[in-house]
N, C-alpha and C positions, 0 to 999 in steps of 0.2 A: 359816792356809790352807795347802794342799799345792800345791806345784809338782810335777806328775806328768810324768815323761818316759818315753816309749816310742816306738820307731821307728814302730810301726804305729798304736797306739791308746792314748790316755791314760786309763787306768783301772786300778783295783786288781783283780787276778784272784782268784777263789776257786775251790775245787774243789766239784763237786756231782755227784751221780749223775744218770743220764739221766732217772730217774723224777722226781726233785725238780726238775730243770731244766724238764721239760715242764710240770709243774704250775705252776711259778713263771711260766713264759712265758704260760701260758694265763690267769693272773689279773692280769697286769701292767696291763691297761687299767683295771681297777677302781681301781688305785692312781694311775694317771696322770690320769684323768678327761678331761672334754671339752676342757680347754685344750690338751692335746697334739694333739688332732685338728686344731687350727687351724695347726699348724706345717708341714703338708705331707702329701701323699698317702701318702708312705712311712711316716709316723708313724701315720696312720689305719690303714694295713694291719697294721702291727706290733702295735697295741693292740687292734684290732677282734677278733682271734682270741682274745683273752682271754675273751670271753664264752662260748665253746663249753663251757668247764667249768662256768661259772656257770649255764649253761642247764639243768643237771641239777636236778631238783626238790630243793630244800634240805631238810635235816632239820628237822622241826618244832621251833620254839623256839630255833634257832641265830641269835642276833642279828646276827652278822657276815654270814651268808649272806642274811638278810633285808634287811640294809642294802645289800648288793651288788645284789640284783635290783631294788631300788627306785630305783636311780640312773638319771637320764635317759640317761646314756651307754650304759647296759645295753640299752635299747630301740633306740638308734641302731645299736649294733653287732649286735644281733640281725637288723636289716634288712640289714646288710652281709653277714652269714653266709648269709641267705636268698637273697641275689643271687649266691652263688658255689657252685660244685659241690664235691662231695667230692674230686674229682680236683684241683681248684684249691687246696683246703685242704691236701691232701696234699703238693703242691708247695711250699706255704708252709713246712710243717713240715720238709720235706727241706732247704730253703734255711736254715732256722734251725739245724738240726742241723749243717749244713755250716759255717756261720759260727762255731759254737762248738766245733767239733771240736778244734782245736789248743789253745785256751785251757783246755779241760777235760783234755786228755791231757798237754800239755806245760807249761802255765801261762803261755804267751806266744802272741801272734798272729804269723803269718808274713805279712810285708808283701805279697809277690808273690801269695799266695793270696787276701789280702783284697781286692786289686784286682778279683777275680772274685766273691768271696763277698758283697761289699757293693754289688754293682751288678746284682742279679737283678730280675726283674719284681716281686718281693715284698718284698725288703729293699733299701732305698736309704740308704746312708750309715751313720754311726756312732750316731746317736741311738737307733734301736731296740735296738741292742746294749747301749748304756749303760743304757737304761731297763730292759731285761730283767735285766741284772746287778744293778741297784739293787733290783729286786723280789726277786731271790734272796737279797739281804742284808736283806730285810724292812724296806725303806725305803718311805716314802710320798711319791710324787712329786706335788707340788702344781701345778707349772707348768713348761712347757717353751716357750721363746720364742727367736727369733733375736736376736742382738745384733751391732750394728755399732759398733765403737769409733771409727771414722773414716768417717762417711758422706760427707763431702766428698771425701776421697781415693777412696773407692769409686766415687763418680760420675765423678770425673776419669779414673780408670783404665778404667772401662768405656767411656768415650767415646773413649779414646785408641787410636790404631792403631800407635803407635810404642813409646815407652819405657813399659813397664808390667811388673808382676810376672808371672812365668810362671803363677802361680796367685793369684787374689785371696784375701785373708783372709776366711774365713767363720767365724762364731762362733754359739754357742748357750749359753743360760743355763738351768739346771735348778734350780728351787727344790724342796727336799725336806726331810723331817723323819723322825725315827724313828717306829716304830709306836706308841710310848707318848706321842707328841705333844710332843716337845721343840721348842724354837725352830727356825725354819727355817734351813737351810744352803743355800748356793749352790755349784753346780758349774758352772765355765765350761769349755767346750771350744772350741779354736780350731784350724781347719785352716789352717796357716801354715808356710811354709818358714823355719826358724830359723837358716839360714846367714847369716853376717854380710852378705854381698852382698845377699841377698834382703831382709833387715831394713831396708836403706836405703830401701825403699819405704814402710816403717812405722816411722819413727824413734822414735816414742814408745811402741812396744809393750812393750819390755823395762822401761821405767820404770813403765808401768801395772802390769805383773806385780809388780815389786819393791815397789810401795807396799803391797801386801797382807801386812802383818806384824803379829805374829810369824808365821814361816813355816817349814815343813818341806819338803824336796824329796825325792821319790821317783823314782829312776832305775832302770829295769829293762829288760833285753833291748833295750838302746838302740843296738846295733850299733857301739859305741865311737865314736859321732859326736863326743862331747865331747872325745875324744882329738885330734881334727882341729882345726887352727888356723882352719879355716873357720867354726867355731862358737865362736870365742874370746869373743865378746860375751855369748852365752848362758851360757857356762861362768862368766864373770866375774860376771854378774848373780846367778847362783845362790850362788856363793861369798861375795858381799858381802851378800846379802839373807837367806839361809836360816840358821836357827839350828840345824837338824838336817839331815843328809844321809843318807838311807837308800838303799842302792844295792847292786847287784852289781858285778862288775869292769868292766862295759860303760859305767858312768857316768863321773864325773869321775876322771881319772887319780889313782892313789894318791899320787903325789908332791906334788900340790897339797894334799892333806888331811894330809900330814905337817908342814905348815908351821903356824906360830902363826896363829890362836888355836885350831886344831882339835885335838880329842882323839878318837882312833879306837879302836873295838872291832871285832875280827874274829870271825866265826863260820863254822863249817862248814869247807869245803875250798876250796883254789884249784886250778883246772885251767887248762891253757893254752887259749886261745880255740878254738872249733870251726872246722871247715874253712871257708875262705872269709873268715874274720875274724882270721887269724893276726897281722895288724898290731897287734892289741890286746893282745898279750903284754906283761906287766909283770914284769920280773925282780925289782924291789924289792918288789912285793906278794907274789910267790911266796916271797921270802926271809923276809918278815915272817910268813907263815903257817908256814913251816918252823921259824922260831925259837921259836915258841910251842908247847910240848909238850902243854899242857893245853887245847888249842883246844876250845871248846864245840861240840857237834855241832848241825847245823841239821836239825830234824825235819821240815821241809817243802821242797818244791822251790821254787827261786827263780832264775829265769834260764834260760840255755841248757843248763846241766848239770842236767837235771831227773830223771835216772834214779837211783834208789837212794841217796838222801842224799848226793849229790855236789855240791850247791850250796854257794855261799859267800855271805855277807852282810857288808856293811860299814856300820857306823853311826858317823857322825862328828857331834860337837856342839861348840859353842863353849865 
């Protein structure tokens, strides 16, 4: 299993052209199926638009398109499209392009922008974003459903007026497989404050995460949160449970990975943190990069230094 860490959104980002992105977004509903429609109106809207491309008369003899137009969900989404104007559909596509602008250009999301981008009349929350990204990766989504690890706590906190978390934990589980029909995989996404103080409201959560082993942890564009002792419990869980840590310099501080039993490989370049995040500077990591004269170049952007092969990558394993 992967533990994925991102300040804004937990997912692995890929690059795509605007043409391929639009095409993939338009066919995502056929991959998700009717199960996704049961998870909320925002999912119905995100997937319903998929059928506009499928509505084009398919080339005769194409089994994939024949299968697509025969799905029950196809007829359901055609009804949705018939009930909305071209202006409304244009607004939806505008919101989609806006939500994906930064990830496609920079390879990371910007939290402050996402607060607006994911609360439009047409896109609500992260599930439509993750579903679209999975479609771009040619994955087949079988099921999307809400998940509550602690229903008793949820009921208690919802009823309380005094001591309760600022934000209740919300979760979703997505079952998916590759296009060639491999066994199902699960993606869990939780909206939760991972600061030590906030996790006191959900004392078993980190143990639940840690039980999924063997595990690899991916930490990217994480605003150096794990450098802060307010996130000590989350950092300790990753260090004790993961077999691999793949990250940029915003993840776990380099000094922790220099200790036994970790072995570290460095790629690309080290640059001091961007403006506003200067507190994440690591002199020991900068020295480690300078000491290695034959540093392998990183041929893709990864993290905040995304322009012109300026990114760095850290891979640590036990």
